[in-house]
Structures are given as C-alpha cells and as structure tokens.
N, C-alpha and C positions, 0 to 999 in steps of 0.2 A: 184161373181158379186153382187154388192150392188147398187140398184136403177139404174140399167143400166150402171153403171161404172165398169170398170175392173181394177184390180191390175195386172200389167204385171210382176212385179218382184221387189225385194228389192235389191238394189245395195250394194255390199260389196267389200272389197279389193280383193277378189278372183273371178276369172272368173266363171260365172255360166256354168253349163254343158248344152249345147243346141246343139244337133247334129242330123242330119244336119238341117239347114245350119250353117255356121260359118262365122266369119270375118265380112265383110261389109254387107252381107245379114242378119246376126243376128242383126247388128245395125239398119238396115232398119226395120226389123220386130219389134224390141223393140220400136222404135220411132212411127211407123205407127199404132201400136196397143195400143198406150197410149193416154190418154186424156191430161195429163200433164207430162212433162219430168223433172226429177230432176237430176242435175249433181252434184256429190260429188267429189271434187278434179278436176284436169284438166291435162289430158294427150292427146296424139294424138287420141286415141279411143274415149274418152269422148268428145273431141272437134268435132270429126266427127259426133257423135250422136247429139250434140247440133246443129250443122249446118244442119243436116237432119231434125231435129225438126222444126227449123225456116223456112226451105224451105217448109215444110208441114203445115205451119201456126199453129204450136202447141205452147202452152205456155211453157216456160222453167224457172225453178227455179235453180239458181246457188247457191250452198252451199259452203261457205268458202271464204277465202280472196285471190282472184286472180285478182288484179286490171286490169292487162292487158287483161285477158280473159273477164272480165265484160265490159270493154271499147269496146273491139272488137265486142262482141256479141250484145251489146246494139246498136252499130253503124249500124249493119245489121238487128237486130231484133226489134229495137225500143221498143214499149210497151209490146212486147211478152216476154221480158226478165226481170225476177224479181231476186232480190238478197236476200239471207237469211243468217243470222249470225250463226244460230244454228238449230238443227233438229226441235225444237218446232216452230220456225218461218217458216220452210219449211211446216210443217203440217198446220199452220194457213193460209199461202198463198195458199196452194193447196186446202184447204177446201173452201176458198173464190172463187178461180177460178172455182171450180167444183159446186159451189152453194150449199154446204153442211152446 
C-alpha cells in the first residue's frame, strides 16, 4: 500500500494463481479492489473485466491497438476509458488519474 493506494496485481500472459475464487468471481475481485484497471490485449476475459470496471465507475486504461474494443468501451464508458500506446504511457495516465 502506498499513500492509501493498492496494487492488485500485474497482468501477464499467464493466468495468476488465485484460488478460490476463480473465473467471474476473480474478475469481480480484481476490478472492485482496484483504483484503476489496465487492460493489456483483448479477449473475452479481459473484455468482461473492462465491462465490470466501467459498471463500477472505475477508470480504465486500454493498452494496445484494438480499435473495435476502444470504440465499444468508449461508447459505454465515455471519459472513463483512456487509450495508451505503450507501458510508459499507461504509467503516466495511471499516475495522473491517481493524483501521483
């Protein structure tokens, strides 16, 4: 914990071991315990986490070039959805959103 902020996890291409719960419950825990959600890539699981984040009024940073995903999530999330081209930009956006 740093200044009241928590780091929930670092996303990688491998599934983190978190048991129990798993599946949708894990996605909800990840999102609801986060101050900002960063999506790296886009698949069904990532899309569900982004949707949960927007439903919970969390800021979301999409990393990568997925124009369809960006258009869809911006249509439903408006100003809560930010786009980053690289990890350095993700960090800069997250710091700004968190007031760091």
